[in-house]
N, C-alpha and C positions, 0 to 999 in steps of 0.2 A: 529416491526410487529411480535407479538409472537402468535403462532399457537397451538392449542390443537392437541392431536393426531388424533382424528377424521378429523379435517380440514386438516392435513398434509396427511392423508390417501387419502383424496379426491382430493388433489393436485397430488399426486403420480399417482392415478388412471388416471387423465387426460393425464399424462405425458406417460402412459403407463407402468409404473413400477409394478412389481408383487405385489401381496397381501401379501406375506411373506416378503417384504422387510423391513429392520430395519433402524431406523434412530437415529441420536445423533448429538446435537448441536454442529456446528462446532466452534472452538476457534476463538474469535474476531469477529463472526458474529454480524453486526450492528442491535442492537435492536432486536435479535432473528429473524434474517432473512436468516440464513445460516444453512444448516445441511449436514452432512454426510450420504450417502444412500448406504446401502449394499444389494444388490438383488442377492443371491446366490454368485457367483464369481465375478459379476459386481460391480464395487464400482462408485459412483457419487457424484457430490457436487449439492445440490439444492439451489438455491437462489430465494427469493421473493422480489418484489418492486411493489410499486403502480405507479410509474412513468415510462411511455413510453420513455420519453426524457432521464432520467438516464439509463434506460436499454438498449435503443439502442446506447447510448453513450460508454457504458461499453463494450457491444459486439463489436463495432465497434474497440475500443482501442485493445481488445484482438485479434480479427482477424488481425488487422495490425501488432501486435507484432509478432503473430504466422507467418505470411507471411514473414517477415523478419528473420525467423529461430530462434526466442526466445520462449522459453518453457512455453507459455501461455496456459490456459485451452481453450477447444473448446465447441461450443454449441452441445448438443445431441439432445435434443428438446425443444420447448417452447410452452407454453400455456397462452394465454390472455383472461381472463374472468372475468366479473363483478369488472373491474377496480383493478384486482389482476393480476401480472404477474409473472410465474413461470419459472425459466430457469433450465433445467438439464444440468449440465456441466460435462466434464470429470473429473476424479479423477487423479491428478498428484501424482506420487510416489517420496517418497524422505524424508530425515530427515531436520527439519528445521535449517537452517544455524545457529540460535541462539543456538540451543542445542550443535552444534559443537563448537561454540566459548566459551560455557560456560564449555564444557568437557574438552578442552585441549588449554592451553595458548600457546604451539608450533604451533598449527594449526590455531590460530585465525587470525593471520595476513595473512596467505595464502589464507584463505576463505573470509577474508574482501577485499583483492586484488582482487579476482575473482568477489566479488560483484560490485567493482568499475568498472571493465572492461566491465561486463555485463551491467551496468548502462548506460555506453558510448555508447553501441551498442543501447540500447533502444532509445536514444536521438538522433541517426542517422535515426530513423524512422520518417518519415513525417506523422502526425497525419491527419487521414481522416477528412473531413468536419463535419460529425457526432459526433465527439469527442468534448466535451464541451470545449470552450476557458476558460482559467484560469482566465480571467477577467470577466467572466459571473457571475452576482451577484444572479443567482438563487439557488445557493447552499452553504450551510455551509461546511467546515469552510473558505472557500476562498474569501468570500463575504467581502472584506476589500476595498471598493470601492474607497475611497479617495485616495489611492495610485496609481490608475491605471496609470495614465500619468508618474509615474516615473518608471515603470517597464520595463525592456527590452522586445522587441517584438520577437516573434519566432514562428515557426510551428512544433516544435518537440513534440513527445509523451512523455507525462509525467506521471509517476506512482503516485507520491506525498504521497507514503506510503512506500517508499523504505528502508526497514529495514530489520534485519536478520531474524526476525520472518516470514516475508512474501516471503522468498526465501527458496527453498527446494534444498537439496544436495543429489547427488548420491555418497555415499562414496567409491563405487568400483572405478568409474572413474574419482573421484574428480572433477567433473563437477557440476555446478549448474543445477539442472533438473527441477525446477518449480519456476513460478512466480505467487503469488495468490493475492487475494483480489485487484481486479482492481476498486473498489468502487469511488476511487478519481482521476481516469485518467482523464487528461485534455490535452488540446493543447495550447503550448505556449513556452516560452525561457527555454532552458535546465537549465540556472542558477538558476531558481526557484525551480526545482526539487532537484538540488545539495544543495540549501540552506535550503530545507526542510529536507533532510536526515541529513545535517550538524547539524541543530538544535536539531534533535532527539537524535544525539550522543553527544550534548553539553549541552543544557539546559532543556531536559526533567526533569521533578520534581523529578522522582525517582533517579537520578543520585546522588543528594545531600545526599541521605540515604545510599549510598554504602560505604564501607571502602575504604581506600586510595588505596589499590592493585587492587580492583576492577576498580576503577576509572581510575587507570593507564592503565589497559588493555583497557578500552573503549576508551581512548585517542590514544593508539597504533592502535586499529582497525580503529578508524576513520582516522588516517594518512594512514593506509594501503588501505582503501577504496579510499582514494583522490588519492593515488599513481597508484592504478589500474585504476581509471578514466582517469587521466591525468592533466596538468597543471590547466585546468579550474577549478577543484575542490578545487584548493588551492588559488583561486584568483576571489572568489564569489563577484559581485558587492554589494556595501552597500545596494542599494535599495531593492536587492533580498533577503538579510539576515534580513533587517528590516520587510519585508513582511513575511518571515517565522516566525518571533518572533510574529507578529500580527496573523498569522494563528494559531499557537500554543496556544495563548491567546485564541482565539474564540473557538478553538477545546476543550480546556480542563477547560473551565470556569465553566461549571456546576460541573465537577467532583471535582473541588477544590473551590467550592463555600464557603465552611466552612474555607477554609485555604488559603487565597488568597496570603499569602506571599511565598508560595510554588512556585507560578508563577512569582516571581520577577526576577530569571534569564531571562525568556522569555520576561517579561516586559522591562528589560534593552535592550535586543535585538532589540525589537521594536522600541526603542528610539534611536537605533543606537550605543549603548554602548556594544561593544563585548569583553572586557577584563575580 
């Protein structure tokens, strides 16, 4: 959902944001649907969506996480008009954990351990009914329907995009200060979220392009994340890992349509080959 400047201005007017506010696209915003907003000293994140179903689920997930003491964004104001839903969310301060992992190999495992420990706290939260079940076929990339009977069942709050780019850090306190990008939040068994993160550390196509030293660091980060989470992150059920492979294939099919071989590692995972 890409917006020109006048359309954005109209949305911000409805949300009560000042006419002098500045906007810039947020990194990773799906289809041009996320912006950073600066209104004087105040900073926000603007999210747009056409689906009440998805929007309500996202807000319910963030609310549940925040009520459990996790650093998720809060809703400032919402506008529903002409099939377009606009959310003005709090801006979370912090440095992406990914930047810290890349900056210092010595700190990488410490931050990855914290990432795993926080992931475990997330899964202790029971997802409210408004959060979409992970087996619901109404949204990509999780609509891998014929596996539903194989997957473990659960009611945990899942993020399903839990990687260092979506976690923010406070370098002064050495704590993770923000969890962003809740578009994929679902309700289900914790092992599915673990498998999804493990797959991003293991079979994401970009990994094969890295040099040996960088791949080794990613392996160390994956192990530290698993150590921070606990034994379950090192004993993920085969069905959950196969599901994560299928999800990655569905998620990245268009991006790699002209280079299908780049997805071979994920394809092997989907077939149950993890070596």
